[in-house]
N, C-alpha and C positions, 0 to 999 in steps of 0.2 A: 372478627366475629362472623363475617360473612362466610369465610373459609370454614370455620368451626360448624356453622349451620349446614353448609353443603356436605361436609364429612358426615355429620349426624344423619342427614337425609339418606346418604348412600348406605350407611350402616343399617338404617331401619327399612330400607326399600324392600328386602326379601321378605319382610314380615307384613307387607301392606295387604296382601290378600286375606290373611287370617284376621288382620286388624279390622278389615271392613265387615267381616262376618260377625265378630263379637263386639266391635266398637273400640275405638282407639283408647278411650278412657276407662274401659272395663278393666278391672283388677281383682285379684283374689280378695274375699272378704276378710277383714281382720288385719292385724299387723303383719308386715313382711317377715318372713323367716330370717332369723339372724344366726349366722354361723358362730360369731364371737371368736374368742381367743383359741378355740379348738381348731380353727382354720389353719393355724400354723402347722398342724399335723397332717394336713391334706397335701401331701407332696405332689400328687398328680395335678391338682388345681394350680399350685404354685409354679410347677414346671410348665404347664400349659400357658399360664399368664406370662411368665417370663419369656417364653417363646414367642408369644403373640406381640408383646411390647418390642422385643428385639427385632422381629421381622418387620414391624411397622417402621422402626427407626432405620433399618437398612433400605427399605423401599423408599422412604423419604429422602435418604441420602442419594439414592440412585438418581432421583429427579433433581434434588437440590444441587448436587455437584456434577451436573451434566457438563461434558467438556466444553460446550459452547457458552456456558454461564459467564466466565470472566470477560468474554468479548462484548457482552451487553451491559456491563456495569458502568454506570455513569455518575451515580450519586452514592453517598456513604451508606444509606440504608439498604441499597441494593446489594452491597457487598455482604451483608448479614442475612440476606433472604434465604440462602440455603439452610442456615441454622433454624430460621423460622419454619421452613417446610418440615424439617425433621421434628421439631418440637410439636407442630400441629399433627403430624402423623402419629406421634406418641400419644397426644391427647385423644385422637380419634380411636386409637386402640384401647385406651383406658375406658372410654365411653362404651365401646363395643363389648368389652368383657363385662362391664357393670350391667349393661342392658341385657346381656345374655343370662346373667345371674338372677336379676330381679325383674326382668320384663320391660315392656315398652313404657310402662308408666314412668320409669326412670328417665326415659327420653324426654318426656314432658318436663320433668324437674330440671334437667340439664338446659332445655330451652329457656326455662324461667331464670336460671342462674346466668345464662348467656345474656339475656335482656338486661339483668341487673348490672352485670359488668360493662355492657356496652353503653348504657345510658346513665349510670350513676357512678362510674369510676373513671377518673381522668389519669391515663398513663401517657408517658412521653414517647413510647416506642412500642413496636410490635413485639419486641423482646420482652418488655415488661408485661405486656398483655398475655403473652404465652406463659410466663411464670405465674401470673395472677390466676389464669384458668387452671394450671396444674395444681397449685396449692388448694384451690377451691374444690377441685375434683378429689384430691386426697382427703380433704375434710369430709366431703359428701360420702366417700366410700367408707371412711371410718365410722360415720354416723349410721350407715346402713348395716353395720355389723360385720364388715369384712376388714378387720384390722390388718390381717396378713397381706391382703391386696393393697391396702393403704400404705403399708411399709414398702412393698415392692415398688409402688408407684413413686413414693417419695425418694427412694434410693435411685431409681432411674432418672428422675428429674435432677437430683443432686449431681449425678455423674455427668448428665448432659450439660448442665450449667457450668460445671468445672471445666469440661472440655471446651465448651464454646467460648467462655470468658477468659480463658488463660492466654488467648491471643486476640484481643479485641481489634476491630476494624477501626482504622483512623483515616482522616484526610488532612493533608497539609497542603496549603496554597502559599506559594512565594510570589509576591508581587514586587513591582518596581524594579525589574531586572532590565539589563541592557537589551533593547529590542533586536539589535544586530547580533547578539550572542546567546540567543535563547537555546539553541541546540547545545552549546558548550555548557551553559548553566544547568540544563536538564541533566547532562552527563555528570556533572559534579555533584548535584544533589541526589541523584539516583545512586551514585557511588557511596554517598554518606549513608543513605538508608540501608542499602545492601550490606555495607560494612558493619552496621549496627545489628545485623541479623533480621532486618525486616523483609517480609515477603510482599513484593509490590503486585497489586492486582491490576490497576490501570494507571496510565500516565497521560496527561493532556498538556500540550504546549500551545501558547498563544503569543505569537510575536507582536501582534497589534496591541495587546494589553500588557506585554512585558511580564508574562505570567507562566509559571509551570505549577501543575497540580498533580498530586499523587493520592491514590487510595491504596492502602497497604495494611498489613497486619503486623502489630508489634511482636517482637520475640517474647517468649514465655518469661524470661528473666529480665526483660527490658522495662523501662519506664518512660513516660512522655517527657519528663523533666530532663532525663539523660539524653534522650534523642533530640530535644530542643537545643540543648547545649551543644551537641555535635553539629547540628545544622547551623547554629550561629558561629561556628568556627570556620565556616567556608571562607574562601579567599575574599578579601574586602571588596575587590572590584566586581564580584559577582554576588555579593550579599544583598538580599532583598528583605522585604517585610514578611514575616511568617505568621500565618493564620491557621489555627488548629480547629479540628472538629473530631471528637471521639464518640463513637457509638456507645 
């Protein structure tokens, strides 16, 4: 939520001077104009919105998938941070388009929703928080009378979730391995993972603890149960205790 707040501040910064002149909370009298279902005929707005969301996703990917990122991954949640960056860039673009259409008063509404999500909703991961914000914004946009933009937002979120979760990040730790054969054990288990189509992100070996640990992505058609069975088929003399964590 801190990231979301920073993004919103950056989006609203260019309007700060005019806001000081007329007051941040000044808004047109009466109800906000509602485009309604006729908005689906506004091809120019839909194309502009589509382009803005696509650009935000691409820019988020440039940062999230920087070539140096895999070298700094040490924990499972860090392996999924590029996806979080992209999702929050997408959320920022949605907020920007909505503020552009309805004015800065919507920024105050979004801050209120952000506070509700932050302090009244318990999510287990940043991925779930990103989804929660996305669906909340889709509902907000629909309620503001922009059903066409709500549909575009939902479609983008659906595609992003499908792409991101088709290869979930996993961490597997194999303990109780022969301390004098750690390198050999690592080669064997690495071969099993790669043979199953997994893409290894990081690998850690500890001879003192008799442990090897991998952070990797499952193949699109793979399952954790199938991979676990393959790991259990390793040679008996290098077989250890397997501990899983899936994002």
